[in-house]
Every structure is written in C-alpha cells, then in structure tokens.
C-alpha positions as CSV (number, residue, x, y, z in Angstrom):
1,M,-34.5,-60.1,-59.3
2,Y,-35.0,-56.3,-59.8
3,R,-38.7,-55.2,-59.9
4,P,-39.2,-51.5,-60.4
5,N,-41.2,-49.7,-57.8
6,W,-43.4,-47.7,-60.3
7,I,-45.5,-44.8,-59.0
8,E,-48.5,-44.5,-60.8
9,L,-49.9,-40.9,-60.6
10,D,-51.9,-38.8,-63.0
11,G,-49.4,-36.6,-65.0
12,V,-46.3,-39.0,-65.5
13,V,-45.6,-42.2,-66.8
14,N,-42.2,-43.0,-66.0
15,M,-42.0,-42.4,-62.1
16,R,-40.4,-44.9,-59.6
17,D,-39.0,-45.1,-56.1
18,L,-35.4,-46.5,-56.0
19,G,-36.0,-47.9,-52.5
20,G,-35.3,-51.6,-51.9
21,M,-32.0,-51.9,-53.9
22,V,-29.4,-53.9,-51.9
23,T,-25.8,-52.6,-52.0
24,A,-22.8,-54.9,-52.3
25,D,-22.5,-54.6,-48.5
26,G,-26.0,-55.7,-47.8
27,D,-27.3,-52.2,-46.9
28,I,-30.7,-51.2,-48.4
29,V,-31.9,-48.2,-50.2
30,R,-34.6,-46.7,-48.0
31,P,-38.1,-46.0,-49.7
32,H,-39.2,-42.5,-50.2
33,R,-35.4,-41.3,-50.2
34,L,-34.8,-41.2,-54.0
35,L,-37.3,-41.1,-56.8
36,R,-36.9,-40.6,-60.5
37,S,-39.4,-39.3,-63.1
38,D,-40.2,-38.0,-66.4
39,N,-41.4,-34.4,-66.9
40,L,-43.5,-33.0,-64.0
41,Q,-45.5,-30.5,-65.9
42,D,-48.7,-32.4,-66.0
43,L,-49.1,-33.4,-62.4
44,T,-52.7,-33.2,-61.2
45,P,-53.4,-31.5,-57.6
46,A,-54.1,-35.0,-56.3
47,A,-50.7,-36.3,-57.7
48,V,-49.0,-33.3,-56.2
49,E,-50.6,-33.9,-52.8
50,A,-49.4,-37.7,-53.0
51,L,-46.0,-36.6,-53.7
52,V,-45.9,-34.3,-50.8
53,S,-47.9,-36.1,-48.2
54,R,-47.4,-39.9,-49.1
55,Y,-43.7,-39.8,-50.5
56,G,-42.5,-36.9,-48.5
57,V,-41.0,-35.0,-51.3
58,S,-38.9,-32.0,-50.3
59,D,-36.6,-31.5,-53.1
60,V,-36.8,-31.5,-56.9
61,I,-33.8,-31.9,-59.0
62,D,-34.8,-30.6,-62.6
63,L,-32.1,-31.6,-65.2
64,R,-33.9,-29.9,-68.1
65,T,-32.2,-27.0,-70.1
66,H,-33.0,-23.6,-69.9
67,V,-34.8,-23.9,-73.0
68,E,-37.0,-26.6,-71.9
69,V,-38.0,-24.8,-68.8
70,A,-38.8,-21.5,-70.8
71,K,-40.9,-23.4,-73.3
72,E,-42.7,-25.7,-71.0
73,G,-42.6,-23.8,-67.7
74,E,-41.6,-24.6,-64.2
75,G,-44.5,-27.2,-63.1
76,P,-47.1,-27.3,-60.5
77,L,-44.6,-28.5,-57.7
78,W,-43.1,-24.9,-57.8
79,A,-46.5,-23.8,-56.0
80,V,-45.6,-25.8,-52.9
81,E,-43.7,-23.6,-50.7
82,R,-41.9,-26.4,-48.6
83,I,-40.3,-28.0,-51.7
84,H,-36.9,-26.8,-52.8
85,H,-36.0,-26.6,-56.5
86,H,-32.7,-27.2,-58.0
87,H,-32.1,-26.7,-61.7
88,H,-29.1,-28.3,-63.1
89,T,-28.9,-28.4,-67.0
90,L,-26.6,-31.1,-68.4
91,Y,-26.0,-29.4,-71.6
92,R,-23.4,-26.6,-72.2
93,E,-25.5,-23.5,-73.3
94,D,-24.5,-22.4,-76.9
95,T,-22.9,-19.0,-76.2
96,S,-23.6,-17.7,-79.7
97,E,-27.3,-17.8,-78.9
98,S,-26.7,-15.9,-75.5
99,G,-28.8,-13.0,-77.0
100,I,-31.8,-15.0,-78.0
101,P,-34.4,-15.6,-75.4
102,A,-34.5,-19.2,-74.1
103,A,-38.0,-19.7,-75.2
104,E,-37.1,-19.0,-78.8
105,R,-34.2,-21.1,-79.1
106,A,-34.0,-24.8,-80.4
107,L,-33.5,-27.5,-78.1
108,P,-29.7,-27.8,-77.4
109,W,-29.5,-31.5,-78.4
110,E,-30.8,-31.1,-81.8
111,T,-27.5,-29.3,-82.8
112,D,-25.6,-32.4,-81.4
113,E,-28.0,-34.7,-83.1
114,R,-27.1,-33.0,-86.6
115,R,-23.4,-33.1,-86.0
116,Q,-23.5,-36.8,-84.8
117,S,-25.8,-37.9,-87.7
118,A,-23.4,-36.0,-90.3
119,A,-20.3,-37.8,-88.6
120,A,-22.1,-41.2,-88.8
121,E,-22.9,-40.7,-92.5
122,A,-19.3,-40.0,-93.2
123,L,-18.6,-43.5,-92.0
124,D,-19.2,-46.8,-93.8
125,E,-22.0,-49.0,-92.4
126,E,-19.4,-51.3,-90.5
127,H,-17.8,-48.3,-88.5
128,R,-21.1,-46.4,-87.7
129,P,-21.7,-46.5,-83.8
130,S,-24.4,-48.9,-82.5
131,H,-27.4,-47.9,-80.5
132,D,-25.5,-48.5,-77.3
133,E,-22.3,-46.8,-78.5
134,F,-24.3,-43.6,-79.5
135,W,-26.2,-43.4,-76.2
136,S,-23.3,-44.3,-73.6
137,E,-21.0,-41.7,-75.6
138,H,-23.9,-39.2,-75.2
139,Y,-24.2,-39.6,-71.5
140,L,-20.4,-39.4,-71.2
141,S,-21.0,-35.9,-72.9
142,Y,-23.0,-34.8,-69.9
143,L,-20.0,-35.6,-67.6
144,A,-17.6,-34.0,-69.9
145,T,-19.5,-30.6,-70.6
146,R,-21.3,-30.3,-67.3
147,P,-19.6,-31.8,-64.4
148,D,-20.6,-28.9,-62.3
149,S,-24.2,-29.9,-62.8
150,V,-23.8,-33.4,-62.2
151,V,-22.0,-33.0,-59.0
152,A,-24.4,-30.2,-57.9
153,A,-27.3,-32.7,-58.5
154,L,-25.6,-35.3,-56.3
155,H,-25.2,-32.7,-53.5
156,A,-28.9,-31.9,-53.8
157,I,-29.9,-35.4,-53.4
158,A,-27.6,-35.8,-50.4
159,G,-28.8,-32.6,-48.6
160,S,-32.4,-33.1,-49.0
161,E,-34.6,-33.4,-46.0
162,G,-37.2,-35.6,-47.2
163,A,-37.6,-37.4,-50.7
164,A,-35.6,-36.2,-53.5
165,I,-37.1,-36.5,-57.1
166,V,-34.7,-36.3,-59.9
167,H,-36.5,-35.7,-63.4
168,C,-35.8,-34.5,-66.9
169,A,-38.1,-34.8,-69.8
170,A,-38.3,-38.6,-70.5
171,G,-36.8,-39.5,-67.2
172,K,-34.5,-42.1,-68.9
173,D,-31.3,-40.4,-70.2
174,R,-30.3,-37.5,-68.1
175,T,-32.1,-38.7,-65.1
176,G,-30.7,-42.3,-65.7
177,T,-27.2,-40.9,-65.7
178,V,-27.4,-38.9,-62.5
179,V,-29.4,-41.6,-60.7
180,G,-26.9,-44.3,-61.8
181,L,-24.2,-42.4,-60.3
182,A,-26.0,-41.7,-57.1
183,L,-26.7,-45.6,-56.8
184,K,-23.1,-46.4,-57.6
185,V,-21.7,-43.9,-54.9
186,V,-23.7,-45.7,-52.2
187,G,-22.5,-49.2,-53.3
188,V,-25.3,-50.6,-55.5
189,P,-23.9,-53.2,-57.8
190,D,-23.6,-52.8,-61.7
191,E,-26.4,-55.3,-62.4
192,L,-29.1,-53.3,-60.4
193,V,-28.0,-50.0,-61.7
194,V,-28.1,-51.4,-65.2
195,A,-31.6,-53.0,-64.6
196,D,-33.2,-49.8,-63.1
197,Y,-31.7,-47.9,-66.1
198,A,-33.2,-50.4,-68.6
199,A,-36.6,-50.5,-66.8
200,S,-37.5,-47.1,-68.5
201,A,-37.8,-49.1,-71.9
202,E,-41.2,-50.4,-70.6
203,R,-42.5,-46.8,-70.6
204,V,-41.0,-45.3,-73.8
205,E,-44.0,-45.5,-75.9
206,A,-46.1,-43.5,-73.4
207,I,-43.2,-41.1,-72.7
208,M,-43.1,-40.4,-76.4
209,G,-46.9,-39.8,-76.6
210,R,-46.7,-37.4,-73.8
211,L,-43.8,-35.5,-75.2
212,R,-45.2,-35.3,-78.7
213,A,-48.2,-33.5,-77.2
214,K,-45.6,-30.7,-76.1
215,A,-44.5,-27.7,-78.3
216,A,-41.0,-28.0,-76.9
217,Y,-40.6,-31.5,-78.1
218,A,-42.9,-32.4,-80.9
219,E,-40.9,-31.5,-83.8
220,N,-37.7,-33.1,-82.5
221,L,-39.7,-36.4,-81.8
222,K,-41.5,-36.4,-85.1
223,D,-39.4,-39.0,-87.1
224,K,-38.1,-40.8,-84.0
225,T,-39.1,-44.6,-83.1
226,V,-39.6,-46.3,-79.9
227,A,-36.6,-48.6,-80.7
228,Q,-34.4,-45.7,-81.3
229,Q,-35.3,-43.9,-77.9
230,S,-35.5,-47.1,-75.7
231,P,-32.6,-47.7,-73.1
232,T,-30.9,-51.0,-73.2
233,T,-28.9,-52.9,-70.5
234,D,-25.9,-52.6,-72.7
235,T,-25.9,-48.9,-72.8
236,M,-25.5,-48.5,-69.1
237,R,-22.9,-51.2,-68.9
238,R,-20.7,-49.5,-71.5
239,L,-21.2,-46.2,-69.4
240,L,-20.0,-48.0,-66.3
241,A,-17.2,-49.9,-68.0
242,T,-15.9,-46.6,-69.6
243,L,-15.9,-45.0,-66.2
244,D,-14.0,-47.9,-64.6
245,E,-11.4,-47.8,-67.6
246,R,-10.9,-44.1,-67.6
247,H,-11.3,-43.0,-64.0
248,G,-11.2,-46.1,-61.9
249,G,-15.1,-46.0,-61.5
250,P,-17.7,-43.3,-60.7
251,L,-16.0,-42.4,-57.5
252,G,-12.8,-41.8,-59.5
253,W,-14.4,-39.4,-61.9
254,L,-16.3,-37.7,-59.1
255,G,-13.1,-37.4,-57.1
256,A,-11.6,-35.4,-59.9
257,Q,-14.3,-32.9,-59.7
258,G,-13.9,-32.2,-55.9
259,W,-16.3,-35.0,-54.6
260,T,-14.9,-36.2,-51.2
261,P,-15.2,-39.2,-49.0
262,G,-17.4,-36.9,-46.8
263,D,-19.7,-36.4,-49.6
264,T,-20.1,-40.1,-50.3
265,D,-20.8,-40.6,-46.4
266,R,-23.4,-37.9,-46.5
267,L,-25.1,-39.5,-49.7
268,R,-24.9,-43.0,-48.1
269,R,-26.7,-41.7,-44.9
270,K,-29.2,-40.1,-47.0
271,L,-30.1,-43.1,-48.9
272,L,-29.3,-45.9,-46.7
273,A,-29.5,-45.1,-43.0
274,D,-32.7,-46.1,-40.9
C-alpha cells in the first residue's frame, strides 16, 4: 500500500519525497533523489537549511509560468549558490501579449478556463466533460503545447547531482504530470503513480489557503472549491491510458520528442542506483 513520504517544513503544505516506490522489476526509488512540492516562496531559513543539508537538494525544477515568477518572485532557494535552477513553463505564452510585462499579465490558464467553460456551456448536461475528463485533457495539453519543457524537466531531474525538487504553484497538476512521467520512465507501476498523484488531495484545502493569500492566485481561486481542485485516481488513470492508446505509453510519447534509451538509463541511474 502506498504511503506518501510527506516532508513537513514551514512554508509548504504539499511536499513529499518519492523515495521508497518499487518498480515493476523490483528496483527501489531511492530517498532524497526526487522531491515534489507546492510553491517554494514561503520557505523559512530553517526550511531552506533542511532541504539543503538534510535532503541534499541540488536542483530546483520550477514549472511556474513567467507570469507567476514575475508576480511572486523567485523564492529563497535562489539565494543558495550551490543550487541549480531550471525554469520550464508548461503553458504556451500568448504571443499577442508579448509587449506586456509578465507581472501585468493574467495567469495563462485563465484564458484556457474561459474557453473551456464556454465550450462546456454549449453542450448539454450529458455531454459535458467530467471532472476527470477535464483534468486529464488539461494535462495532455501540457504535452501538446510544451513538449520541450516537459522533456527539459526530465533531463534536469536526470542530471541533478543531489536531490531534485519539482514544483509549481499547488504541486499537484503540472508537478503531478512531470513527476508521473519520470516515475513511469523508470518503471514504477501505474497503480503507484496514480496513488502518488492522488495523494495531493489530502492537502488541497491547505494549498488553496496558501494560494488565496497570494496576489497572483487570489482572484482566480475566489470561486473555486476544494472538490473542483482535488486530484482523483481516475484522472491520472485516464492520462496514462490515453498515452498508452495514442503513443504506446509515456516512453513512446517521449521518444517522439527525441528522448533516447540512453536518457532512460540516465534517469534510472539517478533515481534507482545505490
């Protein structure tokens, strides 16, 4: 049975270590190799010290958009010289807004939400997408619009000297997609990938409380509920099933983006080797 390895530090509410997962071949994801988290902006000095000294974090993979970084800042880990930072947005930036400073733009997904809401309203109740259909298609849009960022994030994990920490704002959607792919590449079974993804549901209320206090996210979250934002097992199952059907699995999709068997070996050595 999957039990999340929660990391309880001041300034985050959805951080965990992926160590301990067993692959289909019996290998084990080693502790302190891959962490996942919500926004890192509020980490205290003691929390930063714990991540560096206790967990050995050497690389941060930031999946926030340029808009979020401009509005919220880079975060306290940027002050640690030994940490390498990789910024890979999973949203295609709106070129019509290219002349507007990022800090003054709307969140990129707000346009997507308006478009999806209008499309749903045009359908009768029976044909409107379910919660799981909506979110799995949303994650597939990351792969469709920013495959470069997804692959670059996986390369950053594989190339990290110490622990790599992947994060976005909530640590459940963008982070869940990239971490799920990383786990599948090294052979973690679907049921464990699904369980880890869904574990963030335990923290959604706390996540939304954090983000509602942030200028970048407050307005967007104003009318959203915990149920609407909570990940479910069926969402990740749908995503993995779609990748199987359309691409022969995550490795098939990655192969079409230039990912090689050598890249897979490198990620496996990073996450699994003693």
